[in-house]
N, C-alpha and C positions, 0 to 999 in steps of 0.2 A: 769409290770412297767419297767423292764429292757429293753424290746423291744422298748419302746418309745425313749430311748436314742440312740439306734442303727439305728434309721431312719435318724439321722443327724450325720455327721462326726465331726463337731465342735459344742460344747455345751457351754452355758453361765455359768457364776459363779453360778447363781441361780440353773440351772440344775445340775451342778456338785455337789453343796451342797446337793441337794435332793438325788442324786445318791449315794453319800458317807455317807449321814446321818450326815452332818456337817452344821454349820452355814455359810452363805455367808460371814459374818464378819470375822470369823475365817480363812477362805480361803484367803480373801484379806489381813488380817494381816500377815499371813504366807508368802504370796507372797512378801509383802513389806520388810519383814525381811529376804528374800531369804531362807526360811525354807521349802518351799513347794517342794515335790519330782519331780514335772515336771513343765516345763515352759509354761505359757499361750502364745497364739498367739494374736497379737493385730490387730484387724480389725477396722481401724479408731480409735475411742475412746473406743471401746469395747474390753474386754478380752474374748477369746474363748479358749476352751481346746479340744484337739484331743481325742476323745473317745477311739480310738485304743491305744494311748499312755497311757491313764488312765488304760485300761484293761491290757496292758502289765505290768504296775507297780503293779497292784493288783495281777496278776498271779505270779509275782516274789516274793511276800511276803511269808515268811515261814508259813507253816500250823502248828497250835498249837496242 
């Protein structure tokens, strides 16, 4: 499953939600409140996320 996201550089909110195991509504709500850890790119009216930026953020999180 992880490889399907690395085929594309920019992923949609739905793809990001699936990748992170979150709801798309939660992601959109956090973006609106400026609580999301990385900023989306806007392509026309669509939001896209750079998968490399997402990976860098995940890798920077402390290991429990």
